[in-house]
N, C-alpha and C positions, 0 to 999 in steps of 0.2 A: 448842857452846853452854855457856856457863859455868854452872855450878851450885855450890850450897852444899851440896847434899844427896849425900852420900858412900854410895854402893853398892858400894864396893870388897869384893872378895871374894864378893859375893851372886850366887846363880844365878837368874835371873829369866825366867819363861816368859810369852811374850805371844802371845795368839791374835788372828787376823785383822791380822797384823803386816806383811803385804805392802804395804798402801797406807794413805793417810790418817792418822788419828791413831794407829792400831797402828804404822805404820812410823816416826812422829815419836817415840813412845814408846820403840820399842826403840833408835833411835838415841841418844836423850837417856839412857836407862838405861845403855847402852854408854860413852857420854862420862862418866857418874857413875862408872864403874868396875866395873860389873856385867858378869857373863858372860850374855849374853842368848840365849835359843832362842826363835826366832820360828816359830810356826805358820801357814799360810795354805793355800787350796786352789790358789791362783794360783801356780804354779812360777816363771814368768817374773818376777813381782815380788818373789819371794824371791831370785832370782839377784841381781837389782838392789840389793835390801837389804843382802845379805851382803857385796857390794863396797863397801859404805860403812865397815865395820870389820871388823877381825880377832875381835873380840869378840862377833860375832853368828853365831850358827850358825842354820841354817834346816832346816826339815822340811815337806813337802808333806803336810797333814794337813786331812781334813774332821773338823772338831771336832763335829759331830752324831753322827760314829761313835764309840761308847764303846771299842770294841775297838782301833780304830785310834789313837785319843787316847792310851789307857793303853800300847800297845806304843810309841808314838812318845815318851811321857813317861819310859817307862824306859829309854830310850836316852840320856837326859839325865844321870843320875846324880842327885845332891843337888838338890833345888829349894827355894828360899828364899822365893819369892814368884811367884805367879800373877796375870796381868792378863787379866781375861775381857773381852776388847775385841770378839771376832768377832760379827758381826751382818749379817744382810742388810736393807739399807735400801730399804724401798719403802712408798710412800704412795699407798693406793689407797680409792675409795668402798667402803664395806662391802660393798654389794651385789655387788661383782665379785671378792671374795676367796673363793677356791676352797681345795679340799682341798690342792692342790700348795703355793700360796703360804703358806697357814697352817702346814702341816706344817713346810716348810722354815725359815719365820722362827722358830718355836717352838723347832725342833730346834737351829738354830744358836744362838740367843739365849739359851736357856734350858738346853737339855740340855748344850751345850758349856759353859756356866758350871758346871754341877754336876759335870761331868767335870773341868773344871780344878781345883776343889776337891778332888776326890778324889784326883787326881794330887799335888797338894801334900801331902795328909795321908800318902799312900803313900811319898813320897820325900823329905820334909823331915827334917831332924834333930829328933827329939822332944825333946831337951834344949834345943834352941834355939828351936824353933817357926816360925812363918812369917807370911807376909802375903798375904791375897787383896784384890785391888784389882778391883771391878766397875764397869763402865761403864754408868752410868744416864743419866738425860737430863732436863732440865727439862719438855721436852714431856710426860713422864708425869705431871706434877702441874698442867697446864692442859689444857683442852680445845681441841684443834685438828682441823678436818674433815680426812679422809682419813688419820688417822694412828692409827686404831684398834688395829691389830696392833703396830705398831711401839712405840706408848705402852704397851700391855699387857705387851710384854716387857720395856721399860725400868721399867715399875713393878714388874715381878716382881725385878728387879735391886735395887731398894730393899728389898723384902720379905726377899729372900734375904741380903742384907746385914745387916739387924737381927737376923734370927733365927739367923744363922750367928755372928753377934759373941757372942751369949750362949751358944751350943752349943759353940764352939770356943774361946772365951777360956780356959777352963781348961786348953786343951792349948797354950796360948801361942801361939794363932793370932788375929792382928788381921784383921778384915774391915771394909773400908769401900769406899764406892762414890765415882766421880767422876762428876759431872753437867755436861759442856761444855755451853754455850750455842751459838749460831749460830757455827760455823766452817766455812768453805768447803773441806771436804774433796772429793777426786774423786768418792766416793759421793754426798754431799749435793749437789754443783754439778749433777751429772747428771740430778737431778729437781727441782731449785730454780731458778727464773730469776734472772738478776743483779738485776733491777729488785726482787725480792723481798729480796735481801741488802741494797740501797740502802734499802728501807723499814724493815728492821729496823734498821740502823744508826742511824737518827735516832729510833728509839722505844727503844733501849736506854738506860738512865740514863747510861752511860760512853760513848755515842754512837760506838760503833765495834763491828765485828763481832769475834769472837774470832780468835785466830792459834794455831797449832799449840803455839807455845811457851807460851801460858797454860795449855792442858791439860798440856803435858808437865811444866812446873815443878810444878803441883800433884800431879801423879802422883808424881814423884819424891820430893817431900816425904811423901806418903802411903806410899810403899814403904820409906822410909829410917826409920833409928832416931831421927830428929828427932820422928817421930810415934809413939814407942813407947807412949804412953798413950791413943792415940786408937783408937778401935773402935767399929763400929756408926752411923758418921756417913756423911751424904752431903755432900760437898763440891761445891758449885754455883759453877762457873766460867762465869759467864753475864752479867757486866757489870751485874749488878744487875737483869736481866729479870724473875726471880720477884718481887723486891721490889716492883717496879713495877705488878704485876698488880692 
């Protein structure tokens, strides 16, 4: 994939990179010149990802486990940017949410993001700084049935982005969020009927569903020096979905 955003010489860690948008972001960052490390719990998906580029290294990591996360991050060396993408996608009626579901979604989505930021701070060059990119969602900014826990986690990503931009800016760390709209990733397709994507396509102002490249190109921009004076923002890549609310 051609890109004008150069990540040459950068070391980028991406969580949940085995499938879906995480996989697309990993491949895109490698094509933009970065040395990419992909974390995921699915070993087979990482094997397949590693086969796409010699610039992509992989580690099987449960991002909810701080000890495992930090140990794996320590094997990378210098880290210039972290993409907190890992998330368990579940849409459930609130009355069926139990301890196991809630704890796992919060652990992957929120704890994993915090550990990602800590890993960057521990392994970045303090003279150069670093970049954090959190994956948010427009779903967190509108009300949708059966998305309470998912939306709560994604809303937390927006809050984390703004507060850490203020806290870490003096340490030369930029923190932004990417909020992709409807993109039929494997995880989303598994719980969203095709008819629903067709309905969304005609209601989105740009009259189409998103593509992997839409999110990837936006993420490469935010990770690159082209966005060197942008911090604390949430970039919505949703075809105008929120604007039409």
